[in-house]
C-alpha positions as CSV (number, residue, x, y, z in Angstrom):
1,X,-20.5,-25.2,-26.8
2,X,-22.8,-26.8,-24.2
3,X,-25.9,-25.6,-26.1
4,X,-24.6,-27.1,-29.3
5,X,-23.9,-30.5,-27.6
6,X,-27.4,-30.4,-26.1
7,X,-28.8,-29.6,-29.5
8,X,-26.8,-32.5,-31.1
9,X,-28.0,-35.0,-28.5
10,X,-31.6,-33.8,-28.9
11,X,-31.4,-33.9,-32.7
12,X,-30.1,-37.5,-32.7
13,X,-32.8,-38.6,-30.2
14,X,-30.3,-39.7,-27.6
15,X,-30.0,-39.5,-23.9
16,X,-26.8,-38.1,-22.3
17,X,-25.9,-41.7,-21.2
18,X,-26.4,-43.1,-24.7
19,X,-24.4,-40.2,-26.2
20,X,-21.6,-41.0,-23.7
21,X,-21.6,-44.6,-24.7
22,X,-21.4,-43.7,-28.4
23,X,-18.4,-41.5,-28.0
24,X,-16.7,-43.8,-25.5
25,X,-16.9,-41.3,-22.6
26,X,-17.8,-41.4,-19.0
27,X,-21.4,-40.3,-18.5
28,X,-20.5,-38.0,-15.6
29,X,-18.0,-36.2,-17.8
30,X,-20.8,-35.7,-20.4
31,X,-23.1,-34.4,-17.6
32,X,-20.4,-31.8,-16.6
33,X,-20.1,-30.8,-20.3
34,X,-23.8,-30.4,-20.8
35,X,-24.1,-28.2,-17.7
36,X,-21.2,-26.1,-18.7
37,X,-18.9,-27.0,-15.8
38,X,-16.2,-28.4,-18.1
39,X,-15.0,-28.0,-21.7
40,X,-14.4,-31.0,-23.9
41,X,-10.8,-32.2,-24.5
42,X,-9.2,-33.1,-27.8
43,X,-9.9,-36.9,-27.4
44,X,-13.5,-36.3,-26.7
45,X,-13.9,-34.1,-29.8
46,X,-12.2,-36.7,-32.0
47,X,-14.6,-39.3,-30.6
48,X,-17.6,-37.1,-31.4
49,X,-16.3,-36.5,-34.9
50,X,-15.9,-40.3,-35.4
51,X,-19.3,-41.1,-34.0
52,X,-21.1,-38.4,-36.0
53,X,-19.3,-37.9,-39.3
54,X,-22.4,-36.0,-40.7
55,X,-22.0,-33.2,-38.0
56,X,-19.9,-30.2,-38.9
57,X,-17.1,-29.8,-36.4
58,X,-16.9,-26.1,-37.3
59,X,-20.4,-25.7,-36.2
60,X,-19.8,-27.8,-33.0
61,X,-16.7,-25.9,-32.0
62,X,-17.5,-22.3,-33.1
63,X,-21.3,-22.2,-33.8
64,X,-20.5,-21.1,-37.4
65,X,-22.3,-22.6,-40.3
66,X,-24.9,-25.4,-40.4
67,X,-25.1,-28.3,-38.0
68,X,-24.8,-30.9,-40.8
69,X,-22.0,-30.9,-43.2
70,X,-22.8,-30.1,-46.8
71,X,-22.6,-33.1,-49.2
72,X,-19.1,-33.3,-50.6
73,X,-20.2,-35.6,-53.4
74,X,-22.2,-32.8,-55.0
75,X,-19.2,-30.5,-55.0
76,X,-16.9,-33.3,-56.4
77,X,-19.3,-34.1,-59.2
78,X,-19.4,-30.4,-60.2
79,X,-15.6,-30.3,-60.3
80,X,-15.5,-33.5,-62.4
81,X,-18.1,-32.2,-64.8
82,X,-16.2,-28.9,-65.3
83,X,-12.7,-30.4,-65.8
84,X,-13.2,-33.9,-67.1
85,X,-15.8,-33.6,-69.8
86,X,-14.6,-32.8,-73.4
87,X,-15.6,-29.4,-74.7
88,X,-17.1,-30.8,-77.9
89,X,-18.4,-34.4,-78.3
90,X,-16.5,-36.6,-80.6
91,X,-18.2,-38.1,-83.5
92,X,-17.4,-41.5,-84.9
93,X,-18.7,-42.7,-88.3
94,X,-20.0,-46.2,-88.0
95,X,-20.3,-46.8,-91.7
96,X,-17.3,-45.3,-93.4
97,X,-17.7,-44.1,-97.0
98,X,-16.6,-46.4,-99.7
99,X,-13.0,-45.8,-100.7
100,X,-11.6,-47.1,-103.9
101,X,-8.7,-49.4,-102.9
102,X,-6.8,-52.4,-104.0
103,X,-7.7,-55.7,-102.5
104,X,-4.6,-55.5,-100.2
105,X,-3.5,-51.9,-99.4
106,X,0.0,-51.9,-98.0
107,X,2.6,-49.4,-96.8
108,X,6.1,-49.4,-98.2
109,X,7.3,-51.5,-95.2
110,X,5.1,-54.4,-96.4
111,X,2.7,-54.1,-93.5
112,X,-1.1,-54.4,-94.3
113,X,-3.2,-51.4,-93.6
114,X,-6.1,-52.1,-91.1
115,X,-7.4,-48.7,-89.9
116,X,-7.2,-45.0,-90.6
117,X,-8.3,-42.4,-88.1
118,X,-8.5,-38.7,-89.1
119,X,-8.4,-36.1,-86.4
120,X,-9.9,-32.6,-87.1
121,X,-9.0,-29.3,-85.4
122,X,-12.6,-29.0,-83.9
123,X,-11.9,-32.2,-81.8
124,X,-13.9,-34.5,-84.0
125,X,-12.5,-37.5,-85.8
126,X,-13.4,-40.1,-88.5
127,X,-12.5,-43.7,-88.1
128,X,-12.1,-46.0,-91.2
129,X,-11.7,-49.7,-90.6
130,X,-10.7,-52.0,-93.5
């Protein structure tokens, strides 16, 4: 882990003292970590994760994977695209065909008809406004 901590500090262009300040740690404790004398505790790891959210903690702890986390946004947008977009686009007719009708079409209840929407099995629809 000492090698990865050194790599992180070098990658970010920091000194050991500046790194210690960023993660709210004692510079001498960081010196011991970077020389391999001590291993980091839980609180120190949490502070590193907070100070460097772009760094993969899996990489830091185990050496597995890449140093930087992959962008979660790209993965989320793929999921949204796959599950939220309709399979077939809906079509709406802006100018409905002329329908012969009386001046005031009404339903048996005495309410005036304002709009008719027809839904088809292929997912499309036609919208007729009075």
